[in-house]
C-alpha positions, 0 to 999 in steps of 0.5 A: 487484476485483484490483488491482496494487501497487507495492512502493517499494523499502524495502519489497521486502525482505518481498516476495521482491524483487518491484515488483508484486504483485496483490491483491482488495480494495475499500478501501486496508485491504483491501489492507493486509492482503492483503499483509500475508497474503501476507508478513506484516511488510505492515502494521506498515510500512504502518499504525499503530493503525487509520491510514496511518503519516504518512511513508506515502502512498497514490496510487490511478492517480496522485491522491494519496488523503487518506483514508487505510485507508478510500480505497474502491476502485472500479475495477481500479486502479493502487496505489503506498505512498509513502514519506518522503524525507527528506535536506538 
């Protein structure tokens, strides 16, 4: 199943500046695997030790999920990886 993945500006250097890419996957973990295959370095920025990095949230069709890499994608979806913002 095809999904549209929105690439955060912070990570577009890995994707050649692309804002979105299409990937075929059944879980968020597979989405990251597909991104890593297309753009080496993505997995290290989004996940660590088999889990999502604590500073990255995942939204599917506008809804934040807390299931991490195991989250299933049951329909064609828009996936957003949202880096935490810091500052003051």
